[in-house]
Residue, then its C-alpha position, 0 to 999 in steps of 0.5 A: x144204609x137204607x134198605x133197597x126195596x124200591x124198583x123203577x124200571x125204564x123203557x128205553x126207546x121213546x121214553x129215555x131216548x130216540x134213537x129212530x134212525x139208527x134202529x131203522x137202518x140197522x133193521x134194514x141191514x139185518x133184514x137185507x143180510x137174514x133173507x137176502x131181500x131189501x126191507x120195504x116195510x118195518x112193522x110198529x114198534x111201540x111196546x114190542x119186544x125184538x122178536x114180535x117186530x122181526x117176526x111182524x116185519x117178515x110177514x109184512x115182506x112176504x117171508x115165510x119164516x122158518x125156525x132159523x130166521x129169528x136167531x139169525x135175525x137177532x144176531x144180524x141185528x146185533x152186529x149192524x147196531x154195534x157198527x153203528x155205535x158212532x151214529x147213536x150219538x150222532x143221530x140219537x137223542x136223550x129226551x127232555x128230563x130223562x137224564x134229570x129224573x134218573x139222576x134224581x131218583x138215585x138219590x132216592x133211599x131205597x131206590x134201584x133203577x134198571x130197564x125193562x126193554x123189548x130190545x136186545x140186551x147189547x142194543x139196550x146197552x149201547x144205547x143207554x151207554x153212548x147216550x150218557x144214561x148208564x151211570x145210575x142204571x143196574x143194567x145187569x138185572x134188566x129185563x131184555x128181549x131173549x125170544x122166549x118172554x113177554x113184557x110182563x114176564x120179563x118184569x118178574x124176570x127183572x124183579x127177581x134178578x134185582x131181588x137176588x143181586x141186592x139181598x132185598x124184596x121187591x114186591x110187585x107194588x114196590x117196583x114201577x115201570x116207567x114207559x110210553x105205550x099202551x102195550x107197555x101198560x098192559x104188561x105192566x098190569x099183567x105183572x101186577x105192578x104199577x106204571x107211570x106212562x109218559x106221552x113221548x112216543x106215538x100214544x096220546x095222553x088220553x090213550x095212555x089213560x084209557x089203557x089204565x095207566x095209573x099216572x101220565x105225565x105229558x113228558x119227563x120234563x118235570x123232574x119233581x112230578x117224576x119223583x112224586x109219581x114214583x114215591x106215590x106208586x112205590x112204598x117207601x124204604x119201610x116196606x121192604x118185607 
């Protein structure tokens, strides 16, 4: 059996799936429940953790925050998203090539796949399960918003979790992040891991290259291109050391 020593971490929103309508509706409900006021303006979301989005959204809507706002908002957001479980399938979609890329990487010797996302864990898990992407992802070892860490720190945490669970050493160079925003590129560089950036979100290929992404793809539709990028950036099975 091949030694597990290549870790691929997937961003979820706008990399694998688009559930923007459900997310906006859940945020509006959570904002109303937390503040007693209707949501007027939602903060930008690309590359951000849930806590960053929440605090900026509260500020945009002239809410003076207290220590209680974040946990209350996150709890309300989880409940609002869970209540819309059926809407994820109805209004959400898997982006072109996402399923095929995950499936192909699952057959690559020595590779573990998980997620690195700014979403809270319950919402992240719902997205990939309801849209049929969970089969080849080890969601136990993923990096999720928890109100404390940046995405760079979450990448390191996912690497540690994966190593402990699989009894392998995933190095910085054998961990590849696949995401869609310049902020994700920055997080990968802080964590000293390579990143494949896909122009499926709000950033263009030019912007992603300017941010310093090692590989930039227009979409995930070319499965062979995704495989080549992963194998070229992360050392192969012999690298477990």
